[in-house]
N, C-alpha and C positions, 0 to 999 in steps of 0.2 A: 338791457338798460336797468333792470331791477337788481338791487343788491340786498341780500338778506342781512338783517341786523340782529336777528334773534328769533325766538319762537314765533312764527306766524306774523312777522313784521318785515317789510321791505321798504327801501327808499329808491327814488329815481330822480336824477338831476335833469333839469330842463335847460332851455336856452337862457341866455342873459337878456333881460328886458330893461327898457328905459323907464326910470321913475323920476320925472321932473329933471331930466338930463343926467341923472346919476345911474350908471349901470348896476343892475342887481342880478345876482344869480337866483335861480329858482329851484325848488325841490318839492317833491310830494312824498307822502307816506302812505303805504298800503298795509292794511291790517286784515288778517283773516280771523273772523270771530268764531266763537265756539260752534255756532250753527252752520259754519261754512261760508257765510256771507262775507263779501269783501267790503271794507270800509276805506274809502279813498279820501285822504285829507289833502286839501289844497292842490287839486289836480293840475299838472303841468300841461304844456301843449301836447295834444294827443297825436302821435304818429302811428302808422300801421304796425311798426315793430313793437312799440310800447303796448298797443291794444292787444296784439297777439300774445304777448307775455302775460298781461293781466288776465285775459280770458283763460289762459292755461292754468291759472291758479284757482279759478272759481268764478262765481257770479257777483258782479258789482251790485250791491243793493243800497249803498249809502255814499253820497257825495257830500263832502264837508267843506264849507267856506268859513274859515276861522275868523276872518274880519272883512271889512268892506274893500280892502285892497286886493285880496286874493280871490279874484273872480274871473279873470280873463279867459280861462279855459272851461269854466263850468258849463257853458252852453253846449260846447262840442262834446263834452262827456255825457251830458244829459241826452243828447241826440244819439250817441253811440250806445248808451246803456239806459234805455227808456224805462226799464223796470226799477231803476234805482231811485231811492228817495233823496231829495235835495234838501240839505240843511244849511242854514246860515245864521249869522248873528243878526240882531235887530237892525243894525245900521246897513248891513249888506242886503237884507230883505227889502228895505226901503229904497236902496240904491238901484237894485236890479229888478225893477217891477216887470221887466220883460221875461223873467224866469219864473217858472212855477215851483215855488218852494213848498215842501211838505211839512217843515217844522222849523222853529226858531231855537237857536242854541243859547244856553245860559248855564247856570250852576246845576240845574236839575238834569240828571242823566236820563236819556230816553231808555225805556225797558229793553230796546233792541241790543244795547251793549252795556247794560247795567252790570256792575261787578267785574267788567273786563277793562273798560276805559273810563277813567275819572275825568270830571270837568273842573276847570278853574277859570271862572269868568272874571275878566278884568275890564270893567267899564268905567275906570277911574279917570281916563284921559279925555279931555275935551276934543281931541283930534280923532280918536279911534277907540272902538271897543273890540276886545279880542277874547276868544275862548281858547284856552290852552288845555292840553290833555296829558294824561298819564296812563300808558298801556301797562297794565299790571303784569301780564305773563312775561313780558320781556324787560320790565322795569325801565321803560323808556319814557322820558318827558318830551312832549312835542310842542314847539313854539312857532308862531308865525313871525311877528315883528317885535315882540317884547324883549327878545334878545337877538342881537345880530353879531356874528362872530367871524367877520371876514378875515381871510389870511392876508398877510402883507403882499404875497405874490399876486393875489387877485386884484388888490387895490392898485398895485404898480402896473399891472397889465391892462386894466380896464378903466381906471379913473384918470381923469386929466390931472395935470400937475397941480392946478389950483384946488382940486377936489380932495386930493390925498391928505393934506393937513386937516381937513374937516373930519375925515374918518378917524384920524388919530386923536384929535381934540375931543370928539364925541365919545371916544372909547368903544366904537362899534366894531373893533378889530380884536384879534387874538392878542393877549390872553384875557382881555376884559369882558367882551361880549355884552356890553351895555345896550339898553334900549336907545333909540335915537333921542337927541336932545329935546325935540319938541314934545315927545311923549313924556319924558321925565319931568320937564318943566311944567307941564299942564296937569300933572297927576293930582287928583283930589282924593280925599278920604283915604289917606295912606295907611291908616291903622287897619282898615278892612283888607286892603291889598296885602299888607304885611302879614296879616293872619293867614291869608290863603297861601302865600308863598312859603311861609314857615311850615304849613301843613303839607305842602308838596315836598319840601326838603326833608321833612320827617319820614316820608315814604322811602327815602334813600334811593332815588333813581340812579341806575348805573350809567345810562346813556342820556344825552340830551341832543335832540334833533331840532334844528331850526331851519326855516325856509331859506335863510340867507347866511351863508358862512360855513365854517368847518364844524362837522359833527363832533361832539364830545363822546368818546367811546368807552370811557371808564371814569369812575369817581365823579359821576354826574352831580351828586349832591354838593360836592365841594365847588364844582363849577358854578352852580346856581348861587351859592353863598357869595361868590366873587362877582358874578354878573349882576346880582341884585343888591350889591353893597349900598347903592344909592337909595334903595327902598328899605332895607333891613336896619 
């Protein structure tokens, strides 16, 4: 299930889930840190096969919930890997009071992955806060919902006839990769968000991985300029 994207970084695609009647693909990212610890971003449904592959790579020590929507499998992963620290955004920690979080995610990078994975906290939307990441060794930007890059094939195969025009109108499809309309429309303090996004683009990411849609495997900085044209 795991696919290598570069030095010490893998992705795994999970099942399609229902989000307010809209089918969404799911994806997680696994990073092996310099100390050998595994950093699991937005864990997908845990199967015995996936668990075996993950354990073969090392010890999971960090579970990452990048926003309040990406939480469905955190409990199962926490049970399977009790030694792992659970990290979430402020909204996610408030939402899942049944889970024992070890830390809150924001702009400040925890010492456990300082210098390896950078943080970009976007709490500008009234609908959702999200922390996005940049894995320096592989030059990979990692997004949850702030960019959605569905293929036309996925939309045609999974979305109902009346839903497909919505995806195209909102530009959450290739080649645009925009954020959903409700996030864009409710974005506050755009100057601060623009500054962060330009800082990320200046790092010249080669790849862009998102939870929903097609991975950008080259020229990631150019993709981000297009996907965030509404912000820049």
